[in-house]
N, C-alpha and C positions, 0 to 999 in steps of 0.2 A: 051368947055368940060362940059357937063354936070352932077355934082355930085348928082343930086337929085337919089332918089331909085324909081321904078316904082310904079304903082300902086300896083300889088297885094304882092310886096315885103313891102311896107308901111302899106298895110293891115293885112300882117302877123305880123312885130313888133306891131303892136299897141295890137294884140291878144296875143301876146307873152309875152309883156311886162305888160299888165295886168293880164295874167296869174301866170307870176313870183311874182308881190304884191300880186295878192289875196288869191294863192296856193302854192307858189314854197317856199316862203320865211317864209312864218307862219309856214311851216312843216319841217325846219331846225331842231330847236329846239326839235320838236316830235318824227323826225326822231330818233336822237341823244339819246331820253327818251327811244324807242322800243328797240333800237338796242342794251340799257346794259342792257335790261331784258331778252335778247332772252338767250335759250341754247346756241349757236352759235355766235361769231362776223362773222360770214358768211353767216348768214341767211339774208334776207332780210324784214326791219321794213314792217309794215303793211301799212304805209303811202306813202310809195312809190309806192306800188298799186293802192292805191286811184289817187297818183297823175297820174300814167300813165292810169287809166281810162277816169280821166278827162282831162289829153292834147288829148287824141285820141280822144272823145266827141264832142273835139272841132276843130277836123280837124287839130292838132298841133304833128303831128304824121307821123315820116320817113320824115321827110324833107331832111333829107341828099340827097336820092336819085334822081337824077337828070332824071333815068328811070323813065316814068310815068307809066307802067308797074305792076311795084311795088312800088314806092314811088311817092313824091309832084313834081316829074318832075321841080325842081327848076334849074337853071343855078346855077353854083359856084358864083357868082355875087349876085344870089338873096339870097341865102344859107348863105352865109358869113357874114351878118349884125345880122340874126337870129343866129347864131352859138357865135357871139358877147354877144348877150344879155346872153344863158345858161351859160356863164364862169362869170355871176355875182353869180352862186351856182353851181360851178361843180361837187360835189357831187351828188347834183338831179338834177338836170333840163336836163342834155343830157339824165339820164336814164328813165326821165317822158316821154320825147317826142321819145324815142328810137333810141335816136341817139347817144350811147355813145359807143365810143371807147373800146373794140377793135371789137363791134359788128359790126360797123358801116363799116370798111375795110374789114371784113371777108364777109359782105353782100354784097360790089360790089364786090369782087372779086366771089362769087356765081353767083352772077347776069350777070356779063359780060363771065366768063369762065367756069363755071358749065353746065354739063349735064342737062339734064331734071329730071331726077330722082334725081340728087344732089340737084338739087330747089327744087323739092317739099317734099323732107326726110328731108331739113337743111333751106332752105333758109326761105320757108313760114312759119315755127314756128321762127324761129328770125326776120322776118316782122310783126310778131303776137306779137311779145314779149313775145312767152309761153317759148322760153330757152334762153340762154345764148350761148357765144364763146370763144374760144380762139383761139389766134394766135402764133405757138412755132417756133421761129426762134432763139433768141440768146442763145447763149453757152456760158458757163462760163472757157473752155477751150483755146477759141479762139476768137479774136477779131471780133465781130459777124458787126460790122460796116461795114467789109468787107464781103459780103454773100458769096464771092469763099471760104471765109475760113471755112465753115460751114462745121463739120466732122460730123452729122448724119449720120446713114445709109440707106437708102431704097433699100430694095433689093428683085429682082425679083425672087420670088419662087411659077412656076407652074401658079397655080390664083390665086396668093397672093401679095402682100408685107410684107415685115419684116422690122419694124423700129426698129432701136437701136440708142440708143443715150441719152443724157443729155442736156437738157435747162434748162434756169433760167430766173426770171425776165420774165414771161410770164403774162401778165396782166387776169384779167377774172377767173383764174384757181381755185382759191381757192372758189370761189360760189358753190353749189353743184345744182343750176339751169345751171351752164357752161356743158353744154352736148357734144360739139362738139370740137375737136381743127384742125385747120388745120397748118398742121408740113410741115417746108420745110427740106428738105435732100438732100445728093446728091444721085441718083439714078445709075450716071455715072463719079467716082471719076478719072477717067483716061482719062475724055474724052481729046478731042484736043482743046476746046474751052473753057476755064475757067466759064463762063456764062452760057453754055448749060449743065453745068453737075447737077443741081440745078432739082429738082421737089417738087411739094406740095400735098399732100396729104390727103383727112379727115379720122380723126382717133376719133373713138367714146368714148368717157370719160371710157363708162367702158367696155372696151375694153381687155381681159387679158394680162398681161404686161404693162400697163399704171399705174405708180404711181405717183401721186400730192404729193410732199415729205414733202415739209415745205412751209411756206408762207417767201418769205423774203422781209424785210423792207424799207422802203424807208426815209432817215433820222432820223427815228423811229417809223413813220408811217405805217400802214399795208391797208390802201385805201379798208375800207371793202364794203364800197357802191359800189366800182365796181369793186368787187371781187377779189383782193389783187394780187399781184404778186409773181407765185409760182414756185419751181423749181419743175418740172417733170421730170422721169424717164420713156424713151420708153426700155424693155426689151425684145427684139424679139417681140414685136406687132405686130399682124398679122392683114390683112385686106387685103379684094379684091381689085383686080386690077382696079376694076369701081371705086375703090375711087380717082383715079389720076383725080386731076382737070387738066385741058386743056391735054396738051401733055407731055410725059418725056422730060425733058431737058428744060420745060418753065418757071420753077420755079423764075427763075431771072429777066425775062422779066414780069412776074406777080406782083412779089413785086416792080418791078420800077412801075407799074401801080397802085398798091394800094395806094404808098407814097404820090403821089400827090394829090388827094384830102383832105387825111386825115392831108397833112400838112397846107391847108388852114384852116380845122376845127380847128387844134390844135392851129395856131395863131390866128383866129379870138375869141377862146374861151381865150387866153391870154389876148390878150386886155380888152373883157371882167372882166377877172379877177384882172388887171392893174384897169380897173375904178372902180370895189368895193375899193382897195386897196387907191386908190384917195377919195373917198367918205369918209373910216374910217379917213383916214389923216384930212380930211377938220373938218369932226365932232367933231376928238377929238381936232383939237387944237382951236378949236371956246368954246370946254368943258372945255377942260383945264387948270389950270393955274400954272404957276413957277414962281419963284424969282418976283414974286408981279405983274404978269402979263401974261393974255392968251398966250399961245404957239401962236395963230394965229395973236400976234402981234412981235412976232420976227422973224427977219430978214432972218435967217437962213432956218427956216420953208416956209417962202415966195417964197424961192428959190426955195425948194425940190416942193412945189404945182406947182411954173409956170412951172418948168421945165420938171414935169412928166406929165404935159396939153401938152406941146409942143412935146413932144416924145410920144402920145398916138395918137395925130394925125398925124404926119407923119407915125406910124406904120401904122397905120389904112389905108391911104392914097394905102402907097407899100403894104400891102397886097390885097384891093380891087382890084388895080391895076394887081395884080398876077391871080387875080381870074378871071377878066376880059379877059386876054390874054389865059389863060387855056379853057375858053370858046370861044374865037373867033379864034385861030390860036394851040391851041391844048397843051398838057401838054408838049412834046419833045419842044418847040418853046420858051415856057413861063420856060424852067430849070433855066437860069440866076437867074428869080425875084424868082423861089421856093424855091431856093437855099437861097437867100436873104434874106428872111424873115424866113426860119429857122435857120440863123444865127442870125438874128437881134430881132427877139422879143421876144425868150425867154429869153436872155441876159438883154435887155434892160427892163422888165416887173420884172425879180428879182429885180434889181437895185431899182425901182419905191416902189416895196413889201419891202425891204429891209429897205428904208425909214419910209416908212408906220409902219416897226416895230419896230423902233427906235422911232419913234414921239410917241409910245404907250408903251415905257418902257419894264417894266415888262412883262406888258399884252400882249405885241405883241409876245412875244414868248409861251403864256398860250393855256390853250384850251378856256380862255374865248371869245378869238376870233379868226375868221378865218385866220390871217392873218400868222402866223407860218404855216401853211396847206398848204395854195395858195402858200408861198416861197417854199418849198420843192416839189411842184408839178410842180411850174416855172422852178426852177434848176434843176428838172428832165430832162426836156425837152430840155437840154441842151447835154443831150447825147442821150433820145432816138429819134429814127427814124435815128439815126449817130451822132456823136460827133460835135460840132461846127465847131472843126480841120477839119473833113474830108470835110463838105459843102465850108470851107474857100480854101481849097487846089483846089479842083473841079473847085469853080467861077476863083481863080486867073489864074490857067491853062486855062480856055475858055477864059480871057480878055488878056492874052499872047498872045494867037495865032492870035490875031490881029495884033503884032507888029513884028512874026517870018517869 
């Protein structure tokens, strides 16, 4: 087995690491100062636009899209280590490279399933970083980890669809640059196949009947840089039938296609977040003294650091194996590994960041270090894209089939 990255990946890694050191990390404090001075916390700090312009100039743009017509043409295996690097600064780096969720998944959907008009109207400005987008699936009244529960209605009325429903934790929707929603709802609630009842439609933000009601907090954070997580109400919002993505009844299948690459992206960024946590842990251990000696001389601290390093190396290999399988045999054949990384990565990274917080004492839960916010983001990913228990249930069933 050859564990080395290929030449193109190494070249992009070197460029991206330099970009992070020279531009992204110095911009973190600047972005916070600029955001505090803005009239609205949902407006984008000017330094983010500067980062995007520099990333584009350096060719570090749309790296996530494997389609060479729209993106960098990288495989999942090539992109994975780049996503990890952006995880060192998850608030700024993915956005700077135009590789931030939910735009990444929405662009993948439009590139793969959108028609020519939809790609022209919405995909092209997303690729250019001119607008942002949101994916409206999760609902407060039902267990949305099971997409067959979705209650939002998409009703055919002449040449239009009429959308009625309430969504929440719709990432990116608080950002005024979010101009388009991909909405998942039921076009055929009485259909025989529960996985053919759902469809996806494009709903512009300024459509009458669309109300972005409030920002939902995540462990007290509002995630300003990624446009927040909003509650959105669709009150008989009307859009043309031509705004349907793919075919009626195809929403469930499109959602599944969207999630595979997204989980690779999330998990590699999580590993980058863990690496940031280990770095901060080590620096704190060396610099901080308690009870007459440096924290780095405490046996418990040695265990935390060693366990964190072992865990990260294990996770990275599993995620890279999953990326390789997706590239070579396809998402369906890599289903077990995709679920495995979704279970293992957030859980393990939460533990690493929790210990980093503990090592920092009061500072660990403060705004003076990024640890608390990193922890909240990692912990949330034990719920997002399906809670751990859903993936455990599916993975266990797959294993048991071998013995029945």
